[in-house]
C-alpha positions as CSV (number, residue, x, y, z in Angstrom):
1,M,0.4,26.8,9.6
2,P,-2.6,24.7,8.4
3,K,-4.0,22.1,10.7
4,V,-4.1,18.7,8.9
5,V,-5.7,15.5,10.0
6,F,-5.0,12.1,8.4
7,V,-7.5,9.5,9.2
8,S,-6.7,5.7,8.6
9,N,-7.1,2.3,10.1
10,Y,-3.6,1.9,11.8
11,F,-0.4,3.7,11.9
12,N,2.5,1.7,10.4
13,H,6.0,2.0,8.9
14,H,4.6,2.8,5.4
15,Q,2.8,5.9,6.7
16,A,5.3,6.9,9.3
17,P,7.7,8.9,6.9
18,F,4.8,11.0,5.4
19,A,3.3,11.6,8.9
20,K,6.6,12.7,10.3
21,A,7.3,15.1,7.5
22,M,3.8,16.6,7.7
23,D,4.2,17.1,11.5
24,Q,7.5,19.0,10.9
25,L,6.2,21.0,8.0
26,T,2.9,22.1,9.8
27,E,5.0,23.0,12.9
28,H,3.1,20.2,14.9
29,Q,-0.3,21.0,13.6
30,F,-0.7,17.5,12.3
31,T,-2.7,14.5,13.7
32,F,-2.8,11.0,12.5
33,V,-6.2,9.4,13.7
34,E,-5.7,5.7,14.1
35,T,-9.2,4.0,14.0
36,V,-8.4,0.4,14.8
37,P,-5.5,-1.7,16.5
38,M,-3.2,-3.4,14.1
39,D,-4.1,-7.0,13.4
40,T,-1.9,-9.9,14.6
41,E,-0.8,-10.9,11.0
42,R,0.7,-7.5,10.4
43,K,2.4,-7.4,13.7
44,Q,4.0,-10.8,13.0
45,M,5.3,-9.3,9.8
46,G,7.1,-6.7,11.7
47,W,4.7,-3.8,10.8
48,G,4.1,-2.8,14.5
49,L,6.1,0.1,15.9
50,D,7.4,-0.1,19.5
51,Q,6.5,3.5,20.3
52,K,4.1,5.7,18.3
53,P,4.6,9.5,17.9
54,S,2.7,12.0,19.9
55,Y,0.6,13.1,17.0
56,V,-1.0,9.7,16.7
57,F,-4.5,9.7,18.3
58,Q,-6.1,6.4,18.8
59,V,-9.9,6.1,18.5
60,Y,-10.8,3.0,20.4
61,D,-13.7,4.2,22.5
62,R,-16.7,6.5,22.4
63,E,-15.1,9.5,24.0
64,A,-12.1,9.4,21.6
65,R,-14.4,9.0,18.7
66,I,-16.3,12.2,19.7
67,K,-13.0,14.1,20.0
68,A,-11.7,12.8,16.7
69,K,-14.9,13.8,14.9
70,E,-14.4,17.4,16.2
71,M,-10.7,17.4,15.2
72,I,-11.6,16.2,11.8
73,F,-14.3,18.8,11.4
74,Q,-12.1,21.7,12.6
75,A,-9.0,21.0,10.5
76,D,-7.9,23.1,7.5
77,A,-7.5,19.9,5.4
78,V,-8.3,16.2,6.0
79,I,-7.0,13.1,4.3
80,W,-9.2,10.1,4.9
81,G,-8.5,6.5,4.0
82,S,-9.9,3.4,5.7
83,C,-12.1,4.7,8.5
84,P,-15.6,4.7,9.8
85,F,-17.6,6.9,7.4
86,G,-19.4,8.5,10.4
87,L,-16.1,10.3,11.3
88,I,-15.8,12.1,8.0
89,K,-19.4,12.6,7.0
90,P,-20.0,15.9,8.9
91,R,-17.0,17.4,7.2
92,L,-18.1,16.3,3.9
93,K,-21.7,17.6,4.4
94,A,-20.0,21.1,5.4
95,R,-18.1,20.9,2.1
96,K,-14.7,21.5,3.6
97,L,-11.4,20.8,1.9
98,T,-11.1,16.9,2.1
99,F,-9.0,14.3,0.3
100,A,-10.2,10.7,0.0
101,Y,-7.1,8.4,-0.2
102,S,-7.7,5.2,-2.1
103,E,-6.3,2.3,-4.1
104,R,-8.3,1.0,-7.1
105,L,-11.9,-0.1,-6.4
106,F,-12.2,-3.0,-8.8
107,K,-9.2,-5.3,-8.2
108,E,-11.3,-8.4,-9.2
109,G,-12.5,-6.7,-12.5
110,K,-15.6,-4.9,-13.6
111,S,-18.1,-7.6,-13.8
112,G,-20.0,-10.0,-11.5
113,F,-21.9,-9.7,-8.2
114,S,-18.8,-8.3,-6.3
115,Y,-18.4,-5.5,-8.9
116,R,-22.2,-4.5,-8.8
117,G,-22.1,-4.5,-5.0
118,R,-19.1,-2.2,-4.8
119,V,-20.6,0.2,-7.5
120,L,-23.8,0.5,-5.4
121,K,-21.8,0.9,-2.1
122,Y,-19.6,3.7,-3.4
123,K,-22.3,5.5,-5.3
124,L,-24.6,5.6,-2.3
125,K,-21.7,6.6,0.1
126,L,-19.9,9.2,-2.0
127,G,-22.3,10.2,-4.8
128,R,-23.8,13.1,-2.8
129,Y,-20.4,14.5,-1.8
130,Q,-19.0,15.3,-5.2
131,Y,-18.3,18.9,-4.6
132,P,-15.3,21.0,-5.9
133,D,-13.2,20.7,-2.7
134,H,-13.5,17.0,-2.3
135,Y,-10.5,15.3,-4.1
136,L,-9.3,11.8,-4.6
137,L,-5.6,11.0,-3.8
138,C,-4.9,8.0,-6.0
139,A,-2.8,5.3,-4.2
140,S,-2.9,3.4,-7.6
141,A,-2.5,4.4,-11.2
142,Y,-5.8,2.6,-11.7
143,A,-7.8,4.3,-9.0
144,A,-8.9,7.3,-11.0
145,G,-10.3,5.2,-13.9
146,D,-12.2,2.9,-11.4
147,Y,-13.9,5.9,-9.6
148,N,-14.4,7.9,-12.8
149,S,-16.2,4.9,-14.4
150,I,-19.0,5.1,-11.8
151,G,-19.2,9.0,-12.0
152,L,-17.0,9.8,-9.0
153,F,-14.2,12.3,-8.6
154,K,-14.1,13.3,-12.3
155,G,-11.5,16.0,-12.9
156,R,-10.5,15.8,-9.2
157,A,-8.3,12.7,-9.1
158,L,-4.7,13.4,-8.2
159,K,-1.5,11.2,-8.4
160,W,-0.5,10.1,-4.9
161,G,0.6,6.8,-3.5
162,Y,2.4,5.3,-0.5
163,F,5.7,6.9,0.6
164,P,7.7,4.3,2.8
165,E,11.1,5.4,4.1
166,M,13.5,6.9,1.7
167,K,17.1,6.3,2.5
168,E,19.8,8.5,1.1
169,Y,23.0,6.6,0.1
170,D,26.3,7.4,-1.5
171,I,25.3,6.0,-4.9
172,D,28.7,4.5,-5.7
173,D,28.9,2.8,-2.3
174,L,25.4,1.4,-2.7
175,M,25.9,0.0,-6.1
176,N,29.4,-1.4,-5.1
177,R,27.6,-3.6,-2.6
178,K,25.9,-5.6,-5.3
179,P,27.1,-9.1,-5.9
180,S,27.3,-8.5,-9.7
181,V,29.9,-5.8,-9.0
182,I,31.8,-7.7,-6.2
183,T,32.2,-10.7,-8.5
184,A,32.7,-8.7,-11.7
185,E,36.3,-10.0,-12.1
186,L,34.9,-13.5,-12.6
187,K,34.1,-14.8,-16.0
188,H,30.6,-15.6,-14.9
189,P,29.7,-13.1,-12.1
190,K,27.0,-14.1,-9.7
191,T,23.8,-12.1,-9.8
192,S,21.5,-11.6,-6.7
193,I,17.8,-11.8,-7.4
194,L,15.2,-11.0,-4.7
195,W,11.6,-11.6,-4.3
196,A,9.7,-10.4,-1.2
197,G,6.2,-10.5,0.0
198,R,3.5,-12.7,1.5
199,L,3.5,-16.1,-0.1
200,I,0.0,-16.0,-1.4
201,G,-1.7,-16.7,-4.7
202,W,-2.2,-13.3,-6.2
203,K,1.4,-12.3,-5.5
204,H,2.6,-15.2,-7.6
205,P,5.9,-16.1,-5.8
206,D,6.0,-19.3,-7.9
207,V,6.7,-17.2,-11.0
208,S,10.1,-16.3,-9.4
209,I,11.0,-20.0,-9.1
210,K,9.9,-20.7,-12.7
211,V,12.2,-17.8,-13.8
212,A,15.0,-19.3,-11.8
213,Y,14.5,-22.7,-13.5
214,E,14.6,-21.0,-16.9
215,L,17.8,-19.1,-16.0
216,K,19.5,-22.2,-14.8
217,K,18.7,-24.0,-18.0
218,R,20.4,-21.1,-19.8
219,G,23.5,-21.5,-17.7
220,Y,23.5,-18.3,-15.8
221,S,25.2,-17.9,-12.3
222,F,22.7,-16.4,-9.9
223,Q,21.2,-16.6,-6.4
224,L,17.5,-16.1,-5.9
225,D,16.3,-15.4,-2.3
226,I,12.6,-15.4,-1.4
227,I,11.5,-13.5,1.7
228,G,8.2,-14.1,3.4
229,N,5.7,-16.7,4.6
230,G,2.2,-17.7,3.9
231,E,-0.1,-20.4,2.5
232,M,2.1,-21.3,-0.5
233,E,5.3,-22.0,1.5
234,Q,5.1,-25.7,1.3
235,Q,4.3,-25.7,-2.4
236,L,7.2,-23.4,-3.2
237,R,9.6,-25.6,-1.2
238,Q,8.4,-28.6,-3.2
239,M,8.9,-26.7,-6.5
240,I,12.4,-25.9,-5.6
241,Q,13.2,-29.5,-4.9
242,E,11.4,-31.0,-7.8
243,L,13.1,-28.5,-10.2
244,N,16.6,-29.2,-8.7
245,L,17.1,-25.5,-7.7
246,S,18.3,-26.0,-4.1
247,D,21.8,-24.8,-5.1
248,C,20.5,-21.4,-6.4
249,V,17.2,-20.7,-4.7
250,T,16.8,-20.0,-0.9
251,M,13.7,-19.4,1.1
252,L,14.6,-17.0,4.0
253,G,11.2,-16.9,5.8
254,A,9.5,-13.7,7.1
255,M,11.6,-10.9,8.6
256,P,11.1,-7.4,9.8
257,P,10.9,-4.6,7.2
258,Q,14.4,-3.1,8.1
259,K,15.9,-6.7,7.4
260,V,14.1,-6.9,4.1
261,R,15.7,-3.5,3.1
262,E,19.1,-4.9,4.0
263,H,18.6,-7.7,1.5
264,M,17.4,-5.2,-1.1
265,E,20.5,-3.2,-0.7
266,K,22.6,-6.2,-1.6
267,A,20.3,-7.5,-4.4
268,D,20.9,-6.7,-8.1
269,I,17.5,-7.5,-9.4
270,F,14.0,-7.4,-7.6
271,L,11.1,-9.4,-9.1
272,F,7.6,-7.9,-8.5
273,T,5.1,-10.5,-9.8
274,S,1.8,-9.5,-8.2
275,D,-1.4,-9.2,-10.2
276,Q,-4.0,-6.5,-10.2
277,N,-4.9,-7.2,-6.5
278,E,-1.7,-5.4,-5.5
279,G,-3.3,-2.0,-4.8
280,W,0.0,-0.1,-4.6
281,G,3.0,-2.2,-3.5
282,A,5.5,-0.3,-1.3
283,V,8.2,-2.9,-2.0
284,L,8.5,-1.1,-5.4
285,N,9.5,2.1,-3.7
286,E,11.9,0.3,-1.3
287,S,13.6,-1.8,-3.9
288,M,14.1,1.2,-6.3
289,N,15.4,3.2,-3.4
290,S,17.9,0.4,-2.8
291,G,19.2,0.6,-6.4
292,C,17.7,-2.7,-7.6
293,V,16.7,-3.3,-11.2
294,V,13.0,-3.9,-10.8
295,I,11.1,-6.2,-13.2
296,A,7.4,-5.6,-12.5
297,N,3.9,-6.4,-13.7
298,Q,2.2,-3.4,-15.3
299,V,-1.1,-4.0,-13.4
300,I,0.4,-3.3,-10.0
301,G,-0.9,0.0,-8.8
302,S,2.5,1.7,-8.3
303,V,4.1,0.6,-11.5
304,P,2.8,3.1,-14.1
305,Y,3.6,6.0,-11.7
306,L,7.1,4.8,-10.7
307,V,8.6,2.7,-13.5
308,K,9.6,4.0,-16.9
309,D,10.2,0.9,-18.9
310,G,13.8,0.5,-19.9
311,E,15.0,3.6,-18.1
312,N,14.7,2.9,-14.4
313,G,13.3,-0.7,-14.5
314,F,11.4,-3.1,-16.7
315,V,7.7,-3.6,-17.1
316,V,6.0,-6.9,-18.2
317,K,2.5,-7.3,-19.4
318,E,1.5,-10.3,-17.3
319,C,2.6,-11.6,-13.9
320,N,3.2,-15.0,-15.2
321,S,5.3,-13.8,-18.2
322,V,8.2,-16.1,-17.3
323,D,10.0,-15.9,-20.7
324,E,9.7,-12.1,-20.7
325,I,10.9,-11.7,-17.1
326,A,13.8,-14.2,-17.7
327,G,14.7,-12.3,-20.9
328,Y,15.1,-9.0,-18.9
329,V,17.1,-10.7,-16.2
330,S,19.4,-12.4,-18.9
331,R,19.8,-8.9,-20.5
332,C,21.1,-7.5,-17.2
333,M,23.3,-10.4,-16.5
334,E,25.0,-10.0,-19.9
335,N,25.5,-6.3,-19.6
336,H,26.4,-5.1,-16.2
337,Q,26.7,-1.5,-17.3
338,I,23.0,-1.5,-18.2
339,M,22.1,-3.1,-14.9
340,R,24.1,-0.4,-13.0
341,Q,22.6,2.4,-15.0
342,I,19.0,1.3,-14.5
343,G,19.6,0.7,-10.8
344,E,21.1,4.1,-10.3
345,A,18.1,5.6,-12.2
346,A,15.7,3.7,-10.0
347,Y,17.4,5.1,-6.8
348,R,17.3,8.7,-8.2
349,T,13.6,8.4,-9.0
350,I,12.8,7.8,-5.3
351,R,15.4,10.2,-4.0
352,D,14.4,13.1,-6.4
353,E,10.8,12.5,-7.4
354,W,8.8,10.2,-5.2
355,N,9.2,10.3,-1.4
356,A,7.5,11.4,1.8
357,G,9.4,14.8,2.1
358,I,8.3,15.9,-1.4
359,A,4.8,14.7,-1.0
360,A,4.4,16.5,2.4
361,E,5.8,19.7,1.0
362,R,3.4,19.6,-1.9
363,F,0.4,18.9,0.3
364,V,1.3,21.7,2.8
365,N,1.8,24.2,0.0
366,I,-1.8,23.6,-1.3
367,N,-3.1,25.1,1.8
368,R,-0.9,28.1,1.5
369,S,-1.8,28.9,-2.1
370,G,-5.3,27.4,-2.6
371,N,-4.0,26.1,-6.0
372,Y,-4.9,22.6,-5.2
373,I,-4.7,20.8,-8.6
374,E,-1.3,22.2,-9.6
375,R,0.3,22.0,-6.1
376,I,-0.2,18.4,-5.3
377,C,1.3,15.8,-7.7
378,S,0.1,16.1,-11.3
379,K,-3.3,15.0,-12.4
380,S,-3.8,11.2,-12.6
């Protein structure tokens, strides 16, 4: 079995399913190198794990760093994300099979001082290591374009992503938990809408409240729940009060990931309103896995990979497209058969096409066959 090392900043619940699958498939020839302790904010969000698996190797001192560098150099294949470049540099110089793991580079656009600085940084760091066995695993549908635009990883950029826990359900049981099904006998069944994330500007939680206002004006029966905390919390509470939405919009605060999943399982519709600063957005995997009809902004990194517009979700062109989002929600409320069909298709997408088990199997197979491009996900 191949020895595989995955180097990143800290081990968390988003990476755990892929790491576990890799450890099993390689017959325990897998190591996750954690380079920094998790920050307080992430721990408060419930990202911390009480006990880390034995394959997690923490690099917090000089001795551990020396050992990690040796493990990285000797491995058959290495995935490297956010980590000190000194750990991976000897392997790159030796031209060994290596996979950079990255979201898009230019979240703030391709102009200005910040853009020029990042271009220079990445050209200097990676320009000399553009050899045939150094690939890019794209944790964003926009990563390949960003890197290719500055001459990096041309012809070697592969579809990848984040692979949070995939839960298998009895699909009928899952869909029958949804409020729109439970209240279907009513003349105006109540629809459950969910928004979840940090309450910060580029995630645009205020858009969900504006959508709720529009839906209420149209006379629809619904409940919007907002999960998360952050700098916009007071502003959002004030919006709810001023727009007279207290009877249909509730702010639930922050909660651990497993509790968020429970709310997704009981939600009919999930609103994903982030802008291009959302590198991937694991809530998309999770809400689709939970059978939600997702309405998402096209510039979010995961959306072009996961959502087929009108088949397993809906895609909007702008994060602040209140009328467009409200239109899709209205369409679902008025045709519960369509809502169920799309929710079931979303679930099947994660179960059958996009999860940690499938990703790990494809990655291990590349080391058995040597046919790297075809054996990982399709080209980006």
